[in-house]
Backbone as JSON Lines, residues from 0, in Angstrom:
{"i":0,"aa":"M","n":[0.85,-1.19,0.0],"ca":[0.0,0.0,0.0],"c":[0.89,1.25,0.0]}
{"i":1,"aa":"L","n":[0.62,2.13,-0.91],"ca":[1.41,3.35,-1.03],"c":[0.88,4.44,-0.11]}
{"i":2,"aa":"S","n":[1.8,5.22,0.46],"ca":[1.41,6.36,1.28],"c":[1.06,7.54,0.36]}
{"i":3,"aa":"G","n":[0.48,8.57,0.92],"ca":[0.14,9.76,0.14],"c":[1.37,10.41,-0.45]}
{"i":4,"aa":"K","n":[2.45,10.43,0.33],"ca":[3.71,11.03,-0.14],"c":[4.27,10.24,-1.33]}
{"i":5,"aa":"Q","n":[4.19,8.92,-1.26],"ca":[4.68,8.08,-2.34],"c":[3.84,8.24,-3.6]}
{"i":6,"aa":"K","n":[2.52,8.32,-3.43],"ca":[1.64,8.53,-4.59],"c":[1.91,9.87,-5.24]}
{"i":7,"aa":"R","n":[2.12,10.89,-4.44],"ca":[2.43,12.22,-4.97],"c":[3.73,12.17,-5.78]}
{"i":8,"aa":"F","n":[4.74,11.48,-5.25],"ca":[6.02,11.32,-5.94],"c":[5.82,10.6,-7.28]}
{"i":9,"aa":"L","n":[5.04,9.51,-7.28],"ca":[4.81,8.74,-8.5],"c":[3.99,9.52,-9.52]}
{"i":10,"aa":"R","n":[3.03,10.31,-9.06],"ca":[2.26,11.15,-9.99],"c":[3.18,12.14,-10.7]}
{"i":11,"aa":"A","n":[4.13,12.7,-9.95],"ca":[5.09,13.64,-10.55],"c":[5.96,12.92,-11.58]}
{"i":12,"aa":"Q","n":[6.39,11.69,-11.26],"ca":[7.21,10.91,-12.19],"c":[6.42,10.55,-13.46]}
{"i":13,"aa":"A","n":[5.13,10.29,-13.3],"ca":[4.29,9.84,-14.42],"c":[3.83,10.99,-15.31]}
{"i":14,"aa":"H","n":[3.97,12.21,-14.84],"ca":[3.45,13.36,-15.58],"c":[3.96,13.41,-17.02]}
{"i":15,"aa":"H","n":[5.22,13.07,-17.23],"ca":[5.82,13.19,-18.57],"c":[5.68,11.92,-19.4]}
{"i":16,"aa":"L","n":[5.12,10.88,-18.84],"ca":[4.94,9.63,-19.57],"c":[3.77,9.73,-20.55]}
{"i":17,"aa":"T","n":[3.86,8.96,-21.62],"ca":[2.72,8.85,-22.54],"c":[2.1,7.47,-22.33]}
{"i":18,"aa":"P","n":[0.8,7.34,-22.52],"ca":[0.15,6.03,-22.35],"c":[0.71,5.02,-23.35]}
{"i":19,"aa":"I","n":[1.03,3.81,-22.86],"ca":[1.59,2.79,-23.73],"c":[0.57,1.69,-24.05]}
{"i":20,"aa":"F","n":[-0.58,1.71,-23.38],"ca":[-1.66,0.77,-23.66],"c":[-2.97,1.53,-23.75]}
{"i":21,"aa":"Q","n":[-3.93,0.93,-24.47],"ca":[-5.27,1.5,-24.59],"c":[-6.29,0.41,-24.31]}
{"i":22,"aa":"V","n":[-7.32,0.77,-23.56],"ca":[-8.43,-0.14,-23.31],"c":[-9.6,0.38,-24.13]}
{"i":23,"aa":"G","n":[-10.07,-0.43,-25.08],"ca":[-11.14,-0.01,-25.97],"c":[-12.41,-0.8,-25.77]}
{"i":24,"aa":"K","n":[-13.1,-1.02,-26.86],"ca":[-14.4,-1.68,-26.83],"c":[-14.33,-3.09,-26.27]}
{"i":25,"aa":"G","n":[-13.22,-3.78,-26.5],"ca":[-13.06,-5.15,-26.02],"c":[-12.87,-5.25,-24.52]}
{"i":26,"aa":"G","n":[-12.58,-4.15,-23.86],"ca":[-12.38,-4.15,-22.42],"c":[-11.03,-4.74,-22.04]}
{"i":27,"aa":"V","n":[-10.93,-5.14,-20.78],"ca":[-9.69,-5.7,-20.25],"c":[-9.66,-7.2,-20.53]}
{"i":28,"aa":"T","n":[-8.6,-7.66,-21.21],"ca":[-8.47,-9.08,-21.55],"c":[-7.28,-9.69,-20.81]}
{"i":29,"aa":"E","n":[-7.24,-11.02,-20.78],"ca":[-6.12,-11.72,-20.14],"c":[-4.8,-11.4,-20.85]}
{"i":30,"aa":"E","n":[-4.84,-11.35,-22.17],"ca":[-3.63,-11.03,-22.93],"c":[-3.12,-9.63,-22.6]}
{"i":31,"aa":"M","n":[-4.03,-8.67,-22.47],"ca":[-3.65,-7.31,-22.11],"c":[-3.0,-7.29,-20.74]}
{"i":32,"aa":"L","n":[-3.58,-8.02,-19.79],"ca":[-3.03,-8.06,-18.43],"c":[-1.62,-8.66,-18.43]}
{"i":33,"aa":"R","n":[-1.41,-9.7,-19.24],"ca":[-0.08,-10.3,-19.35],"c":[0.93,-9.29,-19.9]}
{"i":34,"aa":"Q","n":[0.54,-8.56,-20.94],"ca":[1.43,-7.56,-21.53],"c":[1.7,-6.42,-20.54]}
{"i":35,"aa":"L","n":[0.68,-6.03,-19.8],"ca":[0.85,-4.98,-18.79],"c":[1.84,-5.43,-17.71]}
{"i":36,"aa":"E","n":[1.76,-6.69,-17.3],"ca":[2.69,-7.2,-16.28],"c":[4.13,-7.14,-16.79]}
{"i":37,"aa":"H","n":[4.35,-7.49,-18.04],"ca":[5.69,-7.41,-18.62],"c":[6.17,-5.96,-18.67]}
{"i":38,"aa":"A","n":[5.28,-5.05,-19.06],"ca":[5.64,-3.63,-19.13],"c":[5.94,-3.08,-17.74]}
{"i":39,"aa":"L","n":[5.16,-3.49,-16.75],"ca":[5.4,-3.03,-15.38],"c":[6.72,-3.57,-14.84]}
{"i":40,"aa":"E","n":[7.07,-4.8,-15.19],"ca":[8.36,-5.36,-14.75],"c":[9.51,-4.57,-15.35]}
{"i":41,"aa":"A","n":[9.36,-4.14,-16.59],"ca":[10.43,-3.4,-17.27],"c":[10.48,-1.93,-16.86]}
{"i":42,"aa":"R","n":[9.31,-1.32,-16.63],"ca":[9.27,0.14,-16.41],"c":[8.87,0.56,-15.0]}
{"i":43,"aa":"E","n":[8.13,-0.25,-14.31],"ca":[7.6,0.0,-12.96],"c":[6.42,0.98,-12.93]}
{"i":44,"aa":"L","n":[6.43,1.99,-13.77],"ca":[5.39,3.01,-13.76],"c":[4.9,3.2,-15.19]}
{"i":45,"aa":"I","n":[3.59,3.0,-15.4],"ca":[3.04,3.13,-16.76],"c":[1.7,3.86,-16.73]}
{"i":46,"aa":"K","n":[1.35,4.38,-17.89],"ca":[0.04,4.99,-18.1],"c":[-0.75,4.14,-19.08]}
{"i":47,"aa":"V","n":[-2.06,4.05,-18.82],"ca":[-2.97,3.33,-19.72],"c":[-4.12,4.27,-20.03]}
{"i":48,"aa":"R","n":[-4.47,4.36,-21.3],"ca":[-5.57,5.23,-21.74],"c":[-6.83,4.4,-21.93]}
{"i":49,"aa":"I","n":[-7.93,4.89,-21.39],"ca":[-9.23,4.26,-21.6],"c":[-9.93,5.03,-22.71]}
{"i":50,"aa":"L","n":[-10.26,4.33,-23.77],"ca":[-10.89,4.99,-24.92],"c":[-12.36,5.27,-24.64]}
{"i":51,"aa":"D","n":[-12.91,6.22,-25.38],"ca":[-14.32,6.61,-25.22],"c":[-15.28,5.47,-25.51]}
{"i":52,"aa":"N","n":[-14.89,4.53,-26.39],"ca":[-15.81,3.46,-26.77],"c":[-15.75,2.26,-25.81]}
{"i":53,"aa":"C","n":[-15.01,2.37,-24.74],"ca":[-14.95,1.29,-23.74],"c":[-16.3,1.18,-23.05]}
{"i":54,"aa":"E","n":[-16.81,-0.06,-22.98],"ca":[-18.16,-0.27,-22.45],"c":[-18.21,-0.27,-20.92]}
{"i":55,"aa":"E","n":[-17.08,-0.51,-20.27],"ca":[-17.01,-0.49,-18.8],"c":[-16.77,0.93,-18.32]}
{"i":56,"aa":"G","n":[-17.13,1.2,-17.08],"ca":[-16.84,2.49,-16.48],"c":[-15.36,2.63,-16.19]}
{"i":57,"aa":"K","n":[-14.87,3.86,-16.16],"ca":[-13.43,4.07,-15.99],"c":[-12.92,3.59,-14.64]}
{"i":58,"aa":"H","n":[-13.73,3.72,-13.6],"ca":[-13.32,3.25,-12.27],"c":[-13.22,1.72,-12.24]}
{"i":59,"aa":"V","n":[-14.15,1.07,-12.9],"ca":[-14.15,-0.4,-12.98],"c":[-12.92,-0.88,-13.74]}
{"i":60,"aa":"V","n":[-12.62,-0.24,-14.87],"ca":[-11.47,-0.62,-15.68],"c":[-10.17,-0.41,-14.88]}
{"i":61,"aa":"A","n":[-10.06,0.72,-14.2],"ca":[-8.86,1.01,-13.42],"c":[-8.64,-0.06,-12.34]}
{"i":62,"aa":"E","n":[-9.71,-0.45,-11.65],"ca":[-9.6,-1.49,-10.62],"c":[-9.24,-2.84,-11.24]}
{"i":63,"aa":"M","n":[-9.84,-3.16,-12.4],"ca":[-9.53,-4.42,-13.07],"c":[-8.06,-4.48,-13.47]}
{"i":64,"aa":"L","n":[-7.53,-3.37,-13.97],"ca":[-6.12,-3.32,-14.37],"c":[-5.21,-3.49,-13.17]}
{"i":65,"aa":"A","n":[-5.52,-2.8,-12.08],"ca":[-4.68,-2.87,-10.88],"c":[-4.72,-4.28,-10.27]}
{"i":66,"aa":"E","n":[-5.91,-4.84,-10.13],"ca":[-6.04,-6.16,-9.54],"c":[-5.47,-7.25,-10.44]}
{"i":67,"aa":"G","n":[-5.69,-7.13,-11.73],"ca":[-5.22,-8.15,-12.67],"c":[-3.71,-8.21,-12.79]}
{"i":68,"aa":"T","n":[-3.02,-7.12,-12.48],"ca":[-1.56,-7.08,-12.57],"c":[-0.9,-7.02,-11.19]}
{"i":69,"aa":"N","n":[-1.69,-7.03,-10.14],"ca":[-1.18,-6.88,-8.76],"c":[-0.37,-5.6,-8.6]}
{"i":70,"aa":"A","n":[-0.82,-4.55,-9.26],"ca":[-0.14,-3.26,-9.22],"c":[-0.93,-2.29,-8.34]}
{"i":71,"aa":"E","n":[-0.28,-1.2,-8.0],"ca":[-0.92,-0.14,-7.23],"c":[-1.54,0.87,-8.21]}
{"i":72,"aa":"L","n":[-2.77,1.25,-7.94],"ca":[-3.42,2.3,-8.72],"c":[-2.96,3.63,-8.14]}
{"i":73,"aa":"V","n":[-2.12,4.33,-8.87],"ca":[-1.56,5.59,-8.4],"c":[-2.55,6.72,-8.64]}
{"i":74,"aa":"Q","n":[-3.15,6.73,-9.84],"ca":[-4.02,7.85,-10.19],"c":[-4.95,7.45,-11.33]}
{"i":75,"aa":"L","n":[-6.15,8.0,-11.27],"ca":[-7.11,7.93,-12.37],"c":[-7.53,9.36,-12.62]}
{"i":76,"aa":"I","n":[-7.02,9.92,-13.69],"ca":[-7.35,11.31,-14.01],"c":[-7.93,11.34,-15.42]}
{"i":77,"aa":"G","n":[-9.16,11.78,-15.52],"ca":[-9.85,11.72,-16.8],"c":[-10.0,10.28,-17.21]}
{"i":78,"aa":"L","n":[-9.47,9.94,-18.37],"ca":[-9.52,8.57,-18.87],"c":[-8.12,7.94,-18.89]}
{"i":79,"aa":"T","n":[-7.23,8.46,-18.07],"ca":[-5.86,7.95,-18.0],"c":[-5.6,7.33,-16.63]}
{"i":80,"aa":"V","n":[-5.1,6.1,-16.66],"ca":[-4.8,5.35,-15.45],"c":[-3.29,5.28,-15.29]}
{"i":81,"aa":"V","n":[-2.8,5.55,-14.07],"ca":[-1.38,5.41,-13.77],"c":[-1.22,4.25,-12.81]}
{"i":82,"aa":"L","n":[-0.38,3.27,-13.21],"ca":[-0.14,2.07,-12.41],"c":[1.33,1.98,-12.02]}
{"i":83,"aa":"Y","n":[1.59,1.46,-10.8],"ca":[2.96,1.24,-10.34],"c":[3.07,-0.15,-9.75]}
{"i":84,"aa":"K","n":[4.16,-0.81,-10.09],"ca":[4.48,-2.1,-9.48],"c":[6.0,-2.2,-9.41]}
{"i":85,"aa":"E","n":[6.5,-2.44,-8.22],"ca":[7.95,-2.54,-8.03],"c":[8.5,-3.72,-8.83]}
{"i":86,"aa":"S","n":[9.56,-3.45,-9.57],"ca":[10.18,-4.49,-10.39],"c":[11.06,-5.39,-9.54]}
{"i":87,"aa":"K","n":[11.08,-6.67,-9.87],"ca":[11.93,-7.62,-9.15],"c":[13.36,-7.58,-9.66]}
{"i":88,"aa":"K","n":[13.54,-7.35,-10.97],"ca":[14.87,-7.4,-11.58],"c":[15.4,-6.05,-12.02]}
{"i":89,"aa":"H","n":[14.51,-5.12,-12.38],"ca":[14.93,-3.85,-12.98],"c":[14.49,-2.66,-12.14]}
{"i":90,"aa":"K","n":[14.8,-2.65,-10.86],"ca":[14.33,-1.58,-9.97],"c":[14.96,-0.26,-10.4]}
{"i":91,"aa":"K","n":[14.1,0.7,-10.74],"ca":[14.57,2.02,-11.2],"c":[14.09,3.14,-10.28]}
{"i":92,"aa":"I","n":[12.9,2.99,-9.73],"ca":[12.29,4.07,-8.97],"c":[12.51,3.81,-7.48]}
{"i":93,"aa":"E","n":[13.11,4.79,-6.81],"ca":[13.31,4.72,-5.36],"c":[12.23,5.58,-4.7]}
{"i":94,"aa":"L","n":[11.28,4.92,-4.03],"ca":[10.17,5.62,-3.4],"c":[10.62,6.31,-2.12]}
{"i":95,"aa":"P","n":[10.07,7.5,-1.84],"ca":[10.38,8.16,-0.56],"c":[9.73,7.37,0.59]}
{"i":96,"aa":"K","n":[10.28,7.49,1.75],"ca":[9.76,6.76,2.93],"c":[8.52,7.4,3.49]}
């Protein structure tokens, strides 16, 4: 569980990132979750864009992404989700205490 200070730090780090995945009409799939897990292992912090034609609500999609990848939901702003998961092999981000 991330503290408020850690979430604030991660939001600042994610500000300059561009979304690398999109959730569209098909919703969240097992294949997407697998790819997200690989991306999180490599990058630790990613953005995902929820498209307008997505049939699920944005809060539901954000929770599905976080739970499906065992990641922390850092932020949901508009239709953009920011996820963080500490990497086992490629640790890059040092969180404040």
